[in-house]
N, C-alpha and C positions, 0 to 999 in steps of 0.2 A: 292253911298253915304256912305254905311257902311264902305267901304274901307278907305275913308278919316277919318272917326271917329276912326277906329281902328289905323290908321297911327298916328293920333294925340295922342291917348292914348300911343302908343309906344314911343312917344317923351317925354311925360310928366312923366309917371309912374317910370322909372328908377331913377329919381332924386327926387322924392317926396313921402316920407313915408306916409304922411297923405293922399295923394291922392290914394295910393295903398290900404290903409285900407278902404277908402270910396268906392273904385272900387269893393272890395270884399263884403262889407256889403250892398251895394246897388244892388247886383245881377249882376254886370257887368262881373265879372270873370266867372260866371256860363253861362251867355249868350255868352260870348266869345268862351267858349268851344263848343258851339253848332253850330258855324259858319263853314260851309264847305268851304274850299278854295283849290285852285289848288296848289299841292306841288311845291315849288320853286317860287311862285308868290309873288309880293310885299306884298299882304295881308297875306299870310301864314308866310312870314318873320316877319311881324309886330306882328302877333299872337305869334310867338316863342319868339320875344323880350319881349312882355308882360308877357308871361308865365315864362320867365327867371327871372322876378322880384319877384317871389313868390317861397316859398319852394315847392318842388315836391309833397309832400303830400296834400298840399292845392290845387294845380292844379288837382290832381287826384280826390280829394273829389268832386270838382265841375264839373267834366267830366261826360258826359252822360254815364249811365250804371254802374257808380261806386257802387251805392247802391246794385245793383245785384251782383257785384263782392264780396261785403262784406257779403251778404247773402249766397253766395256760400261757403265762407270761414267758415261761422257758420255751415253749413251743413257738411263740411268736417272736422270740429274741433273735436278732441277727447280728452275731458278733462281727466286729471289725478285725481284720487281719493286720495287726500292727507288729507282730513278732516276725523278725527276719532271720532266716537261717544262715 
């Protein structure tokens, strides 16, 4: 069932900017990133087609584990002291 829904979005989203915006704001892109699919399968190809409709940073933002990646970057960040008292 989900593969049919994903395939339908893969047909609609490349040509409809309003639908892309609604897909993100409704949580669809986040849910899409959580779907496990077999590499090379029609479902995986449809997911790639949908992801290609969005800037890479948006896809990363909604991918599982990205918040942890950002927190790791905070831990590793060494600020420079450029403010003088």
